[in-house]
C-alpha positions in Angstrom: -17.1 12.3 11.0 -13.5 13.6 10.7 -12.1 16.7 12.4 -8.9 17.1 10.3 -8.0 15.6 7.0 -4.8 15.6 4.9 -5.0 14.9 1.1 -1.9 13.9 -0.8 -2.4 14.1 -4.5 -0.3 15.7 -7.3 -3.3 16.6 -9.5 -4.9 19.8 -8.2 -8.3 19.0 -9.8 -8.5 15.7 -8.0 -7.5 17.3 -4.7 -10.3 19.8 -5.1 -12.8 17.1 -6.0 -11.9 15.2 -2.8 -12.0 18.4 -0.8 -15.5 19.2 -2.1 -16.7 15.7 -1.4 -15.5 16.1 2.2 -17.1 19.5 2.4 -20.5 18.1 1.3 -20.2 15.7 4.2 -19.5 18.5 6.7 -15.7 18.1 6.9 -14.1 21.5 6.3 -10.7 21.3 8.1 -8.8 19.9 5.2 -5.3 20.4 4.0 -3.6 19.1 0.9 -0.1 18.7 -0.6 1.4 17.5 -3.8 4.4 15.8 -2.2 4.9 12.8 0.0 7.8 14.3 1.9 5.7 17.3 2.8 2.8 15.0 3.9 5.0 13.2 6.4 6.3 16.6 7.6 2.8 17.9 8.1 1.8 14.7 10.0 4.8 15.1 12.4 4.1 18.8 12.9 0.5 18.1 13.7 1.5 15.6 16.3 4.0 18.0 17.9 1.3 20.7 17.9 -1.3 18.3 19.4 -3.6 19.0 16.4 -3.3 15.6 14.7 -5.0 14.6 11.5 -7.5 11.8 11.8 -7.7 10.8 8.1 -5.2 10.6 5.3 -6.4 10.5 1.7 -3.6 9.6 -0.7 -2.9 8.5 -4.2 -0.4 5.6 -4.8 1.7 7.1 -7.6 3.1 10.5 -8.1 4.8 12.1 -11.1 8.4 13.1 -10.7 9.3 16.7 -11.2 12.2 19.1 -10.4 11.9 18.4 -6.7 13.6 15.2 -5.5 11.6 13.2 -2.9 12.8 10.7 -0.3 9.3 9.2 -0.3 8.1 8.7 -3.8 4.9 6.7 -3.6 1.8 6.3 -1.5 2.7 2.8 -0.2 5.9 4.1 1.4 4.1 7.2 2.6 1.4 5.1 4.3 4.0 3.0 6.0 6.0 6.1 7.2 2.9 7.9 8.4 1.5 4.8 10.2 4.9 4.6 12.0 4.5 8.2 13.1 0.8 8.0 13.9 -0.5 4.4 14.2 -4.1 5.5 14.8 -4.6 7.6 11.7 -7.2 6.3 9.2 -6.1 5.9 5.6 -8.1 6.1 2.4 -6.2 5.3 -0.8 -7.7 6.9 -3.9 -6.0 5.6 -7.0 -6.3 4.3 -10.5 -4.4 1.2 -9.6 -6.6 -1.9 -10.1 -4.3 -4.8 -9.5 -5.9 -6.9 -6.8 -2.6 -8.2 -5.4 -1.4 -4.6 -4.7 -4.7 -3.6 -3.2 -4.9 -6.7 -1.0 -1.4 -6.0 0.3 -2.3 -2.4 1.2 -4.9 -3.7 3.6 -2.9 -6.6 5.0 0.6 -5.0 5.2 0.1 -1.3 5.5 -3.2 -1.2 7.4 -5.3 1.1 5.1 -9.0 1.4 5.9 -10.4 2.0 2.4 -9.6 1.8 -1.2 -11.4 3.8 -3.8 -10.7 3.3 -7.5 -10.5 6.4 -9.7 -13.2 5.6 -12.2 -16.9 6.4 -13.0 -19.0 7.1 -9.9 -15.8 7.5 -7.8 -17.3 10.6 -6.0 -20.2 8.5 -4.7 -17.8 5.7 -3.7 -15.6 8.3 -1.9 -18.7 9.2 0.2 -19.5 5.6 0.9 -15.8 4.9 1.9 -15.7 8.0 4.2 -19.0 6.9 5.9 -17.6 3.3 6.3 -14.4 4.6 7.9 -16.3 6.9 10.2 -18.3 3.9 11.3 -15.2 1.9 12.0 -15.5 -0.3 8.9 -13.4 -0.9 5.9 -14.3 -0.2 2.3 -13.2 -1.4 -1.2 -14.6 -0.1 -4.5 -17.1 -2.3 -6.2 -14.8 -2.3 -9.2 -12.1 -4.3 -7.4 -14.1 -6.1 -4.7 -14.9 -9.2 -6.7 -11.3 -9.6 -8.0 -10.1 -9.4 -4.4 -12.4 -12.3 -3.5 -11.2 -14.4 -6.4 -7.5 -13.7 -6.3 -4.9 -16.2 -5.3 -3.3 -15.4 -1.9 -0.2 -16.3 -0.1 1.1 -15.1 3.3 4.8 -14.5 2.9 7.1 -15.7 5.7 10.4 -14.0 6.5 12.2 -17.0 4.9 10.1 -16.7 1.8 11.1 -13.1 1.5 14.8 -14.0 2.0 14.6 -16.6 -0.7 12.9 -14.3 -3.2 15.3 -11.5 -2.4 18.3 -13.7 -3.1 16.9 -14.8 -6.4 16.3 -11.1 -7.3 20.0 -10.4 -6.7 20.9 -13.1 -9.3 21.8 -15.8 -6.7 20.8 -19.1 -8.2 18.5 -21.6 -6.6 21.4 -24.0 -6.2 23.4 -21.4 -4.1 20.5 -20.5 -1.8 20.8 -23.5 0.7 24.5 -22.7 1.2 23.7 -19.0 1.7 21.1 -19.8 4.3 23.5 -22.1 6.1 26.4 -19.7 6.1 24.2 -16.9 7.5 22.7 -19.1 10.2 19.1 -18.6 8.9 18.1 -22.2 8.3 19.5 -25.4 7.0 17.5 -26.1 3.9 18.2 -28.5 1.1 17.9 -27.5 -2.6 14.8 -29.7 -2.9 13.2 -27.8 0.0 13.9 -24.4 -1.6 12.6 -25.6 -4.9 9.4 -27.0 -3.2 8.9 -23.7 -1.3 9.2 -21.7 -4.5 6.8 -24.0 -6.3 4.2 -23.6 -3.5 4.5 -19.8 -3.7 4.1 -19.8 -7.5 1.1 -22.1 -7.4 -0.6 -20.1 -4.6 -0.3 -16.9 -6.7 -1.0 -18.4 -10.1 2.5 -18.0 -11.5 4.6 -20.3 -13.7 8.0 -18.7 -13.4 10.2 -17.4 -10.6 10.6 -14.1 -12.5 6.9 -13.5 -12.2 7.1 -14.1 -8.4 10.0 -11.7 -8.1 8.2 -9.0 -10.1 5.1 -9.4 -8.0 7.0 -9.0 -4.8 8.7 -5.9 -6.1 5.4 -4.4 -7.1 4.1 -5.0 -3.5 7.3 -3.5 -2.0 8.0 -6.8 -0.2 11.6 -6.9 -1.6 
């Protein structure tokens, strides 16, 4: 199982529930914090002390309070911790049920399990922990089917550049000139429009605004 676990959750009752679930499975060396900045600090300290955590359990969203944070959400936290300790296993425990966001967490941040906060979540936590310990991934049954059915698209760097430009109020007509001026790629207006259409259709959107909002939700732009 796991030797040392870090829980990042701003609701004490949920932290205790996760800790009890781990204890039931024989994992007793568990620490928890309410803040993402503190979590990254603890990870770095554990590496310096040669007592690294082998599992991170984190929520995605945290309520703001009197204490400003450099890292404000679980997505950014996972990315930062993975940079500091690439081999750490990550279990996300959240009420977020949007399949696009969950899919991106696996593909772009390299999490190992996603458990939806819902009925029977304690049992699913145990199943997820067993799966991770066995070298497998896990997704809650409540979102597994929607992940199978969702539209998908693998964003290229050029895709991200185009969407980022649109998000800054640069019009589609201006994008080809911008790309040319910055030595990125010589694309015609029709090529840009075709690429945007392909992205919208792949993800089931009808408007560029939806595409921009989707990418912002995923942290792509």
